[in-house]
C-alpha positions as CSV (number, residue, x, y, z in Angstrom):
1,X,87.7,-246.1,6.9
2,X,85.5,-248.2,5.1
3,X,86.1,-251.9,5.0
4,X,86.4,-252.9,1.6
5,X,86.5,-255.8,2.0
6,X,82.9,-256.1,1.4
7,X,82.8,-254.0,-2.2
8,X,81.9,-255.7,-5.6
9,X,85.1,-255.4,-7.1
10,X,86.0,-253.9,-10.2
11,X,82.8,-255.6,-12.0
12,X,81.6,-252.5,-14.4
13,X,78.2,-254.0,-13.5
14,X,78.2,-254.0,-10.0
15,X,78.9,-249.9,-10.2
16,X,76.8,-249.3,-13.1
17,X,73.6,-248.1,-10.5
18,X,76.1,-245.2,-9.5
19,X,75.4,-242.7,-13.4
20,X,72.2,-242.6,-13.1
21,X,72.4,-241.4,-9.0
22,X,71.3,-237.5,-9.7
23,X,73.5,-237.0,-6.8
24,X,75.9,-237.6,-10.1
25,X,78.2,-234.4,-10.2
26,X,76.7,-232.0,-7.5
27,X,80.2,-232.6,-5.5
28,X,80.6,-234.5,-2.7
29,X,80.5,-231.1,-0.1
30,X,76.6,-231.4,-0.5
31,X,76.2,-234.8,1.4
32,X,79.4,-235.3,3.9
33,X,80.0,-233.0,6.3
34,X,83.0,-230.8,7.1
35,X,85.0,-231.6,10.2
36,X,83.5,-229.1,13.0
37,X,79.6,-228.6,11.6
38,X,77.0,-229.2,14.3
39,X,74.0,-228.7,14.9
40,X,71.8,-226.6,12.2
41,X,74.6,-225.9,10.2
42,X,75.0,-230.4,9.2
43,X,70.4,-230.8,9.5
44,X,70.6,-228.1,7.0
45,X,72.8,-230.4,5.0
46,X,71.8,-233.5,5.4
47,X,68.7,-231.8,5.0
48,X,69.5,-231.1,1.4
49,X,71.0,-233.7,1.0
50,X,68.1,-235.8,1.6
51,X,65.6,-233.7,-0.6
52,X,68.4,-234.8,-4.1
53,X,68.4,-238.4,-2.7
54,X,64.4,-238.5,-2.3
55,X,64.0,-237.7,-6.0
56,X,66.5,-240.1,-7.2
57,X,66.0,-243.2,-9.3
58,X,69.1,-245.0,-7.4
59,X,68.2,-244.4,-3.7
60,X,67.7,-248.6,-2.8
61,X,70.6,-249.5,-4.5
62,X,73.2,-246.9,-2.8
63,X,71.6,-247.7,0.5
64,X,72.0,-251.0,-0.3
65,X,75.6,-250.2,-1.0
66,X,76.3,-248.1,2.0
67,X,75.0,-250.5,4.1
68,X,77.3,-253.2,2.6
69,X,80.2,-251.6,3.0
70,X,79.7,-250.1,6.6
71,X,79.6,-246.2,4.9
72,X,80.9,-244.6,7.3
73,X,80.6,-240.8,6.7
74,X,78.4,-239.1,4.6
75,X,74.7,-239.1,2.9
76,X,74.4,-241.7,1.2
77,X,70.6,-243.9,-0.3
78,X,69.1,-240.5,1.6
79,X,70.1,-241.3,5.0
80,X,73.0,-240.1,7.1
81,X,75.7,-241.6,8.7
82,X,73.9,-242.3,12.0
83,X,70.7,-243.7,11.0
84,X,72.4,-246.1,8.8
85,X,74.1,-247.2,12.1
86,X,71.1,-247.3,14.1
87,X,69.4,-249.8,10.7
88,X,72.9,-251.9,11.3
89,X,73.5,-251.9,15.2
90,X,70.5,-254.8,15.8
91,X,71.9,-257.1,13.5
92,X,75.6,-257.0,14.7
93,X,74.5,-257.0,18.1
94,X,73.0,-260.2,17.0
95,X,76.2,-261.4,15.5
96,X,78.5,-260.3,18.1
97,X,76.0,-262.5,21.0
98,X,76.6,-265.7,19.1
99,X,78.1,-268.8,20.4
């Protein structure tokens, strides 16, 4: 489950970027894998989602949101959940090793 404590709250300006997203009217099925999807099917769906993200005017804001809130599922800002975890791992490891 997403950790909502990191969400910026209800301030409209914090969410305004979503209204300009290329995915706005495409439905979530393109960006979130169904249960049990593996292999080539998942790779093809992820690739299709990433093509949408590649042309998106708010890709950076979307990715920043996903990283800040630790979105655990789906393609956000052109990265899969595995790719986002790999980006966050070094920072989380450094925090965990602090005294």
